[in-house]
Phi, psi and omega in degrees: 000135178267130175253123181251129181279148355289146185269134184269164175300320181297321179297314179299319181299330182277348183281144177232152175302133180098348177297142173261127182233157173236125182269136177228138179117202184274132173231155177258144180241129178194159179216209192301332181281322189262327186299318177297328178294318179296314179302316180299314181293323175298315180299329179271359182071023184251010182264123184242015175260121182282112180247008181294134185079007187267182180234136172243122178262120180285088184201164167258158179247123180227165177300338180278349179124191180232153176204150185294144171254168182293120181284346181271010171295140186310311184294327180281307183298327179293342180273342189297310182298309181295325178290325175295317177299323178295330178132000175294133186260330182227131174247123182251136176187217175211155175098165181283142175245160184290157177304318180299324180290319177299319179293322177294319177303315179296315181301323184256014175056049177233169178226163175242131178235146178255145174249124180302141176302156180302341178301330177296318177297314181293323179298321180295340181258008178260118184271323185209146174226144182218127175285122184246341180196153176059055181300335180295346180272003177059230183291350177264008177290175177273123179242153170249127179248146167252124186233160177230122176053046177290123181282144177201158176237128176289122185260340179208133177194146175056039177078008181239155180223144177290346182268359182259000000 
């Protein structure tokens, strides 16, 4: 199902746990540093960006891309109820959230959706793996992978960096 922002109450009412959705339109990105600031400004009546019907993706934005951060971090999860009350309809992230947060989402007609970490994408492109050294280190041992169409961005070359 495609969800187009801004998202309506009727759309939220039709969603069920386990639905696969594709989001289209404008989404907001923020995590533990910014979300508490937004909640504070909303509470003070000083927030002037209309996020009603919107989506908040719990992530940072970097030149290398975006990926979900854990939504159950105190600063992030504590923002979900007040932002839902404000009118945010979808919170995107990863990880389990508390029962109280789930109840607040219901009370304010909002939902929480998880985005699989990019590791799921990379795993789908991994054809073979072989442990080659230091087995005592478990998943941190040295492995050799055979991959197909693994996505990557060159971040530094020829004395230049995308971060400068």
